[in-house]
VEXDREN-655083 format. One line per 4 residues: number of its first residue (from 1); their letters; for each residue x, y, z of C-alpha. Coordinates in pm, 1 decimal. Example, Ala and Ser with C-alpha at 12.3 -4.5 7.8 and 13.67 -1.06 7.14 Angstrom:
<rolos>
1	as	1230.0:-450.0:780.0  1367.0:-106.0:714.0;
</rolos>
This chain:
<rolos>
1	mpei	439.4:-1526.9:1355.7  268.1:-1863.9:1304.0  387.3:-2105.9:1042.1  338.7:-1940.4:703.0;
5	pavs	61.0:-2116.0:511.5  155.5:-2304.0:199.1  97.2:-2092.3:-107.4  -231.7:-2168.7:-270.3;
9	rrll	-271.7:-2292.6:-624.9  -473.4:-1978.4:-694.7  -169.7:-1758.1:-627.8  48.5:-1981.6:-842.1;
13	lgga	-202.2:-1931.9:-1122.9  -234.7:-1560.0:-1063.6  -495.5:-1559.7:-790.1  -774.4:-1523.4:-1043.3;
17	latg	-1000.1:-1815.0:-951.0  -1280.9:-1721.9:-714.8  -1401.7:-1977.6:-464.0  -1644.4:-1768.8:-261.5;
21	atva	-1466.8:-1896.6:51.1  -1361.7:-1655.5:323.7  -1154.0:-1685.4:635.8  -1350.8:-1675.5:957.2;
25	gvga	-1294.4:-1365.2:1167.4  -1454.6:-1181.4:1453.3  -1827.1:-1161.0:1378.9  -1773.0:-1339.1:1045.3;
29	aqaa	-2040.5:-1314.9:778.5  -2074.8:-1486.5:443.4  -1921.7:-1304.9:149.2  -2129.7:-1235.9:-157.6;
33	phdg	-2075.4:-1521.1:-406.9  -1875.5:-1452.7:-720.4  -2027.0:-1745.5:-910.6  -1687.1:-1907.5:-963.7;
37	adla	-1614.3:-1659.6:-1241.9  -1270.6:-1540.0:-1345.1  -1249.2:-1220.9:-1142.5  -993.7:-1070.0:-1379.7;
41	agps	-1235.5:-1066.0:-1670.0  -1593.1:-979.2:-1753.8  -1834.8:-759.8:-1558.8  -1782.5:-685.0:-1192.4;
45	prrg	-1969.8:-920.1:-956.1  -2303.2:-791.9:-832.8  -2330.1:-638.8:-488.9  -2480.7:-863.1:-226.4;
49	pgqk	-2766.1:-771.5:7.7  -2689.6:-474.8:228.0  -2396.2:-355.8:20.1  -2356.2:-6.5:-119.3;
53	smin	-2063.2:200.6:-236.3  -1813.3:348.7:8.3  -1716.2:624.3:-238.1  -1740.6:970.1:-78.2;
57	vpfe	-1847.7:821.1:255.5  -1694.2:1030.7:535.4  -1558.9:902.4:861.9  -1779.6:966.4:1161.5;
61	arrt	-1620.3:1257.3:1348.6  -1465.4:1185.0:1687.2  -1268.3:1371.7:1951.7  -985.1:1118.1:1974.4;
65	vrvg	-870.1:842.3:1740.5  -789.5:526.0:1933.9  -557.3:295.1:1742.4  -500.6:-76.9:1785.0;
69	vigl	-182.8:-213.5:1625.3  -147.8:-571.2:1496.0  209.9:-675.7:1418.1  502.4:-530.4:1611.8;
73	gnrg	805.6:-610.1:1403.1  1026.2:-333.2:1264.2  742.1:-153.4:1088.5  469.5:-193.8:1347.2;
77	sams	691.9:-90.4:1636.8  807.5:227.7:1465.8  459.2:321.3:1352.7  319.8:266.9:1703.2;
81	egws	543.7:547.5:1823.5  432.2:756.5:1526.5  63.6:719.4:1610.4  131.3:823.3:1969.1;
85	vvpg	264.9:1169.0:1874.5  -13.3:1271.1:1633.9  -243.5:1528.3:1797.3  -568.1:1370.2:1910.8;
89	ctva	-446.4:1012.7:1869.7  -368.0:747.5:2127.2  -246.1:388.9:2099.2  -511.7:191.3:2284.3;
93	avcd	-380.8:-162.2:2227.0  -87.1:-344.9:2070.4  -73.1:-705.2:1954.9  183.9:-951.7:1828.2;
97	irad	199.2:-1329.8:1840.4  520.8:-1277.4:2037.3  394.3:-1132.9:2362.4  734.6:-988.5:2451.0;
101	rakr	705.7:-752.0:2155.7  375.4:-613.6:2282.6  532.0:-554.3:2623.9  838.5:-390.4:2469.5;
105	vadk	630.1:-147.8:2263.3  403.4:-69.1:2558.5  707.1:-5.0:2781.1  855.7:224.8:2516.8;
109	lvsq	538.4:432.5:2490.8  518.0:467.1:2868.7  883.1:577.4:2879.9  788.7:854.4:2637.7;
113	gkpr	508.8:976.8:2862.1  223.5:811.2:2672.8  -61.7:607.2:2822.9  13.0:237.2:2844.2;
117	paey	-172.3:43.5:2573.1  -339.0:-288.2:2645.6  -116.7:-580.8:2545.9  -218.0:-887.7:2344.7;
121	ggsd	-2.1:-1177.0:2230.5  101.2:-1536.3:2275.0  -110.7:-1700.4:2004.1  -200.7:-1656.9:1640.4;
125	dsye	-555.4:-1549.3:1733.0  -452.9:-1286.7:1988.2  -562.0:-1013.9:1747.1  -917.8:-1147.9:1758.4;
129	rmlr	-928.7:-1089.2:2133.3  -797.2:-737.5:2080.2  -1066.7:-667.6:1821.4  -1337.2:-739.8:2077.7;
133	rddi	-1246.4:-417.5:2258.1  -1488.7:-127.4:2224.3  -1222.2:141.9:2267.8  -1052.4:103.3:1926.7;
137	dlvy	-1153.3:314.5:1626.8  -875.6:229.0:1379.8  -681.9:-96.0:1341.4  -335.1:-60.4:1192.0;
141	iatp	-203.3:-389.6:1048.4  168.7:-446.6:990.3  201.1:-825.3:978.8  345.9:-1037.4:693.2;
145	wefh	153.5:-1007.8:368.5  -25.0:-1343.6:387.9  -217.3:-1234.6:698.9  -338.2:-894.9:572.8;
149	hrqg	-665.1:-1009.4:416.7  -774.5:-1219.1:714.4  -686.4:-955.3:973.1  -817.8:-661.0:770.4;
153	raal	-1146.8:-838.9:715.8  -1174.2:-923.8:1085.0  -1115.2:-558.3:1174.8  -1402.0:-446.7:950.6;
157	lsgk	-1634.7:-713.0:1086.4  -1557.2:-598.4:1439.9  -1688.9:-252.4:1353.0  -1353.8:-78.2:1317.2;
161	halv	-1180.7:100.6:1032.2  -858.2:-55.0:904.5  -530.2:81.1:771.2  -335.3:-208.3:621.4;
165	elpv	26.1:-222.3:509.1  114.2:-324.3:154.5  -48.8:-524.2:0.8  -395.0:-537.9:157.9;
169	atel	-433.3:-884.8:-0.5  -243.4:-1099.5:-250.2  -526.7:-1265.1:-444.3  -810.0:-1117.9:-647.9;
173	delw	-1090.9:-1291.0:-462.0  -944.6:-1160.0:-136.4  -942.5:-806.2:-277.8  -1305.1:-840.6:-382.3;
177	dlvd	-1387.4:-978.2:-37.9  -1236.2:-672.4:130.4  -1432.5:-441.7:-101.2  -1754.8:-630.9:-29.4;
181	tser	-1691.1:-645.2:344.7  -1618.1:-272.3:358.4  -1942.3:-202.0:172.7  -2144.0:-426.7:407.0;
185	trrh	-1994.2:-306.4:733.9  -1979.6:62.3:627.5  -1621.6:76.6:753.4  -1322.7:198.2:556.1;
189	lils	-1025.9:-20.5:466.2  -728.4:180.8:342.8  -391.0:82.7:202.9  -115.0:231.9:418.7;
193	encs	63.1:374.1:114.5  307.0:620.5:268.1  469.3:701.6:-68.0  142.1:858.2:-180.8;
197	ygrn	221.8:1123.9:80.8  581.5:1179.3:-29.3  664.4:1545.4:-82.7  775.1:1505.5:-443.7;
201	elam	490.8:1266.0:-523.5  229.7:1513.2:-398.1  396.1:1802.1:-584.0  390.0:1589.3:-900.7;
205	lrma	21.1:1523.0:-842.5  -52.8:1894.5:-816.3  154.0:1973.3:-1126.3  -35.3:1711.4:-1326.2;
209	hdgl	-375.1:1836.3:-1211.2  -272.5:2194.7:-1287.0  -196.8:2092.9:-1647.0  179.1:2149.4:-1630.4;
213	fgdv	247.9:1834.6:-1833.6  -33.6:1892.9:-2082.2  -225.9:1573.9:-2156.7  -65.1:1307.0:-1939.7;
217	tngh	15.9:1001.8:-2150.8  241.5:779.1:-1941.9  404.4:725.1:-1606.1  676.6:508.9:-1458.5;
221	ggyl	704.7:400.5:-1097.2  898.6:133.1:-915.9  1018.0:-23.4:-596.8  1387.2:-73.7:-668.3;
225	hdlr	1564.6:-159.0:-344.9  1858.0:-387.9:-277.5  1713.3:-597.4:6.2  1949.7:-894.4:-23.9;
229	ellf	2124.4:-844.7:309.7  1794.0:-793.5:492.1  1626.4:-1083.8:313.6  1895.8:-1320.8:439.4;
233	sdty	1904.7:-1170.5:788.0  1788.1:-1409.2:1060.4  1635.1:-1125.7:1261.7  1502.0:-852.1:1032.0;
237	ytds	1206.5:-1033.6:870.1  1054.7:-1265.2:1129.0  1080.0:-1628.5:1018.6  1227.3:-1505.6:687.9;
241	wrrr	873.0:-1446.9:567.3  963.7:-1198.9:296.7  1242.2:-1408.1:142.8  1009.3:-1706.4:129.5;
245	whtr	778.0:-1520.7:-105.4  1053.2:-1544.9:-366.8  1020.3:-1924.2:-358.5  648.4:-1925.6:-435.3;
249	stgs	576.5:-1778.8:-776.1  697.4:-1534.4:-1037.8  523.5:-1200.8:-1005.6  542.1:-839.2:-894.8;
253	lypm	525.9:-880.9:-518.1  536.8:-516.8:-409.4  462.8:-265.8:-687.1  243.7:-24.6:-489.9;
257	hgla	505.3:233.0:-380.1  579.3:321.6:-741.3  236.0:256.6:-888.2  12.1:444.7:-644.9;
261	piaa	147.2:800.2:-698.9  131.8:758.8:-1077.3  -223.3:621.6:-1061.0  -328.5:913.9:-840.3;
265	amdv	-180.0:1167.3:-1082.1  -375.8:997.9:-1362.5  -702.2:1008.0:-1162.4  -740.7:630.2:-1161.5;
269	nrgd	-1083.9:550.5:-1011.4  -1163.0:922.3:-1046.5  -1217.3:964.2:-1421.9  -987.0:693.7:-1555.1;
273	rmta	-925.2:332.7:-1465.6  -664.8:59.2:-1508.4  -795.2:-188.9:-1766.0  -526.2:-444.1:-1857.9;
277	lrat	-186.6:-563.5:-1738.2  92.8:-755.6:-1904.9  407.2:-858.9:-1722.1  764.9:-955.2:-1798.7;
281	atep	1027.3:-1101.7:-1567.4  1400.9:-1156.6:-1583.2  1558.5:-1480.5:-1467.7  1597.4:-1528.3:-1090.4;
285	rgla	1970.1:-1481.1:-1037.8  2030.0:-1226.8:-761.3  1930.4:-1412.7:-443.9  2102.6:-1738.4:-538.1;
289	dyre	2418.9:-1549.4:-634.0  2419.9:-1356.8:-305.1  2366.2:-1677.5:-108.9  2652.8:-1845.8:-292.5;
293	rfip	2893.5:-1565.6:-203.4  2789.3:-1464.0:146.3  2567.8:-1721.9:320.8  2716.3:-2024.1:500.7;
297	kshp	2610.2:-2366.7:374.4  2454.8:-2442.8:714.0  2197.1:-2165.0:672.3  1835.4:-2283.8:618.6;
301	swke	1808.5:-2073.8:301.7  2012.5:-2339.2:118.8  1699.8:-2557.3:118.6  1515.9:-2292.5:-84.5;
305	tyvn	1480.8:-2247.9:-460.1  1419.5:-1892.4:-578.3  1178.3:-1865.2:-869.0  1073.9:-1501.5:-877.6;
309	gdlv	1242.8:-1289.3:-1142.7  1489.0:-1028.0:-1023.7  1313.3:-752.9:-1220.9  939.6:-785.1:-1279.6;
313	tcli	783.6:-517.7:-1499.5  411.2:-456.9:-1539.9  274.8:-252.9:-1830.5  -70.6:-127.5:-1739.4;
317	dtak	-323.8:21.4:-1982.3  -590.7:269.1:-1876.8  -932.3:342.8:-2021.7  -805.8:678.6:-2150.4;
321	grii	-519.2:520.1:-2340.9  -241.9:595.3:-2092.2  38.3:354.9:-2005.2  184.1:293.2:-1659.8;
325	raeh	509.4:101.6:-1617.3  547.4:-42.3:-1267.2  864.6:-226.6:-1166.5  970.5:-442.8:-872.9;
329	evss	1336.4:-528.2:-806.4  1482.0:-623.2:-467.0  1732.4:-897.1:-556.7  2020.9:-714.8:-726.7;
333	prpy	2282.8:-453.8:-629.3  2152.2:-103.8:-696.4  2081.6:228.3:-522.7  1729.6:275.4:-392.9;
337	srin	1473.9:436.0:-624.1  1099.9:464.9:-672.8  1149.5:626.2:-1018.9  831.9:838.0:-989.4;
341	slag	814.7:979.1:-1342.2  520.2:1136.1:-1523.1  505.5:1259.6:-1882.7  260.9:1424.8:-2118.2;
345	srgi	222.1:1634.6:-2428.8  401.2:1935.3:-2274.7  669.1:1791.3:-2050.4  808.3:1534.3:-1813.3;
349	fedy	913.0:1498.8:-1449.7  1161.4:1241.2:-1321.3  1236.6:1181.8:-955.0  1541.8:1045.6:-771.1;
353	agts	1776.3:1141.7:-1052.5  2036.5:1289.5:-819.7  2043.9:1624.9:-996.4  1944.5:1837.2:-695.7;
357	atgg	1879.7:1832.1:-324.3  1512.5:1761.1:-392.9  1604.1:1457.2:-601.6  1405.6:1548.4:-911.6;
361	riyv	1446.3:1695.3:-1257.5  1194.5:1845.3:-1495.2  1147.4:1961.2:-1853.9  824.6:2143.0:-1949.1;
365	epdh	722.2:2374.6:-2229.6  716.5:2670.0:-2264.1  947.7:2715.2:-1964.9  1229.0:2500.3:-2102.0;
369	sgha	1405.0:2436.3:-2430.2  1732.9:2301.0:-2557.5  1671.8:1937.4:-2462.9  1835.8:1983.5:-2120.9;
373	wrdf	1693.7:1882.6:-1783.4  1614.1:2162.2:-1539.4  1621.2:2162.1:-1160.5  1300.8:2076.7:-975.7;
377	dayr	1351.6:2306.9:-673.7  1146.0:2604.6:-790.2  858.7:2384.3:-907.7  839.9:2195.7:-581.8;
381	kefd	817.4:2525.0:-394.9  537.6:2641.8:-622.3  343.0:2316.0:-616.0  422.0:2199.2:-265.1;
385	hwlw	116.3:2021.1:-123.0  -58.0:2193.5:166.4  7.9:1897.2:392.8  383.1:1951.1:362.5;
389	tkig	366.5:2329.4:401.2  152.2:2277.8:712.4  324.6:1988.5:891.4  646.6:1933.6:698.3;
393	ddae	870.8:2032.9:988.8  685.5:1801.2:1224.7  702.6:1522.0:967.1  1078.2:1547.9:925.2;
397	nngg	1125.6:1545.0:1303.7  880.0:1266.4:1388.7  842.9:1033.2:1094.1  1044.6:773.7:909.4;
401	hggm	1101.1:756.0:534.5  1174.2:1125.7:505.3  859.8:1223.9:693.2  611.7:1034.9:474.4;
405	dyvl	509.2:808.4:760.6  410.5:1099.0:984.6  219.0:1275.1:706.1  23.5:954.1:641.3;
409	qwrt	-53.7:911.0:1010.8  -134.2:1278.3:1076.1  -364.6:1293.4:774.4  -544.7:970.9:868.6;
413	vqlm	-610.4:1100.9:1220.0  -717.8:1440.3:1088.8  -964.5:1283.8:845.0  -1115.1:1070.5:1119.1;
417	ragl	-1134.0:1344.6:1381.1  -1282.8:1597.3:1138.5  -1527.5:1349.8:982.1  -1389.6:1382.8:627.3;
421	vpdi	-1378.0:1147.3:328.8  -1054.2:941.3:313.6  -796.7:1034.4:49.1  -744.9:666.0:-37.3;
425	dvyd	-1043.8:433.2:-26.2  -1096.6:58.3:-47.3  -1130.7:75.5:-426.9  -793.5:248.9:-467.3;
429	savw	-643.4:-1.7:-225.2  -777.1:-299.3:-421.9  -674.2:-184.6:-769.4  -327.1:-70.5:-658.4;
433	cspv	-267.8:-415.8:-505.4  -420.0:-616.2:-792.4  -91.7:-635.1:-993.1  42.9:-882.9:-736.0;
437	alsv	-198.3:-1152.7:-852.2  -239.9:-1027.1:-1208.1  133.5:-1026.7:-1282.0  156.2:-1391.6:-1175.7;
441	ksla	-129.9:-1476.4:-1407.9  11.6:-1278.0:-1701.4  351.8:-1442.0:-1664.5  190.6:-1787.0:-1644.2;
445	lggr	25.8:-1701.8:-1978.2  357.9:-1610.3:-2138.4  323.6:-1237.8:-2074.6  -14.6:-1202.5:-2239.5;
449	pvqi	-240.1:-922.6:-2110.3  -500.8:-991.7:-1844.9  -794.2:-771.1:-1759.8  -794.9:-563.5:-1441.9;
453	pdft	-1121.0:-572.5:-1243.9  -1324.1:-258.0:-1193.5  -1359.5:-263.7:-816.8  -1572.8:54.2:-828.2;
457	rgaw	-1840.3:-124.9:-1032.9  -1862.4:157.4:-1286.4  -1819.4:456.5:-1056.1  -1466.6:523.7:-1185.2;
461	vnrr	-1610.9:750.1:-1456.4  -1699.9:1018.3:-1201.4  -1441.8:1280.9:-1114.7  -1390.0:1329.2:-741.4;
465	pgld	-1118.0:1450.1:-507.4  -853.1:1221.5:-368.1  -503.3:1305.3:-251.8  -545.2:1651.4:-404.4;
469	tgps	-821.9:1752.4:-160.1  -787.1:2115.1:-48.7  -656.7:2235.9:287.4  -839.8:2151.8:607.1;
473	empp	-760.3:2185.6:976.0  -686.4:1932.3:1247.3  -955.3:1981.1:1512.0  -816.9:2128.8:1833.3;
477	vd	-716.9:1890.5:2108.5  -902.4:1945.7:2435.1;
</rolos>
C-alpha cells in the first residue's frame, strides 16, 4: 500500500472536529457542510440538497451480482474466493496497489474454474480506474483502515454499492460524509461485519426478540485476540499498517465485532439508539514487552512508541437506559474471545465460555434455577437463525471464521439479486464504527462521557426489521 498518511490532529482529539473537507474520488461532489460544529454533540446536521434517507430502501434486483475487490492482502484474497462460489455472483475485477497480488488472485480463480477477473494495480489510484467500469455492482473493500472512507466514498460516487471492512471510517466527519454520500447517490454502504452473522450471535438475537431474557438491560461484547505475533510479522500486515495504529492515539481501534451483535439484539437504530460513550484504558505494556523479549534490536519496530492501552473499554448508554460494554484487547497473551453476552430481567446468555461444543452457556427463568449455568445446545437448536439452517453446511465448507464469512457473502448476494432491503445499512455501519473516534475523545477528556451522533436523524424511534428478517429465497441461477 502507499505510505500511510500521518495521523490527523482530529483523530488525536477524537475525530470530533468537522471541517467539511472531503477526499476527491471518482465523480466527486461536495459534501453537505456541517458548519464546523462538534459532530459528537447537539442536533444532527441537516440534510443537503438531494439527500433523503436510505432506511428501508431495497437494492435494485439483478440476475447476477458482479463484485469488484479493492485490497488483496490476507482478507481480500480469501474473500475473493468466497464471492466466486456464491450462487449468482461473479468476481468481475480485482485491485491492489501491488499488481502481482491482482494477478495471483485472478490466476487462483481461473484455476478453480471461475471467469478471469480484470486486474488493476501498480499505483495508489488503481482503484479509481477499476471504478470506472460499468460491469461492477458491488465494491468490496479490504484495504488498511485509513483508506476505507476515501475508497468507500469513491465507490458510491461511481454508482456502485459498497461493502467495507471494519471500520468504514475512523473519524466522525468521515462517517457523516459516508452517510450523506449514500443518501445523495442512493447507493448502499454496508459494514462487512461478519460476526453479525455468527451462528450463536444470530441465535442470541432471536432469543432476545422472542423475549427469552425478559427486558434486556445490558450486553457485553469484545474483540479479545492476541495479535502480538502477527502485529510484529514483516509479512502478515502489509507495511505493518495495523501495528502502526498503536503508535497514534489511545482508543478502541476495533470494537465492532463485539459491539454489533449486542446493538442488533437491542434494536439500536430500530427503536433504541446509542446516546453516550465513556472510555477507560489500561497502560500500554503488551507490545513493548513482546518486542523486548522476541524482536531483534535491528527490527524497525524499535523506532516506534506504543501509546494505545492494552485493554480499552467503552461503556455505552442507550436511549432506553441500557448499557453496552465493548472491549478491545490485542496486545496481551490470552485466548480468543468476542464475549457476546446479553442479559435482562429474566436471564443471561454468555458465549465462548468453553462449557459446550457450541461455546455458550445460559441461565433463564423459569427454565433454570439453582444459580448454575446450563448448556446452550438445546436453545441454539430452537432459536437457530434461518440462514444457518438453510446454508449452514455450505458455510462451514466454504467460508472462513467458522462459516460467518460465507453467510455474510451469501446473504449480501441474495439481498441484491432478490431486490431486498439490506440487513445492515449505512446508519448501522456509522454508529457501530463511531466508538473508534469517540473513545479517543473520551480518553482525552479523562474518561468523561461524550455524546454519540444520531446518524438516522431521528428515524431510530421506528421499529423495523434488520438481521432478524424472516426467511427468503435465493433467486434461481439461470
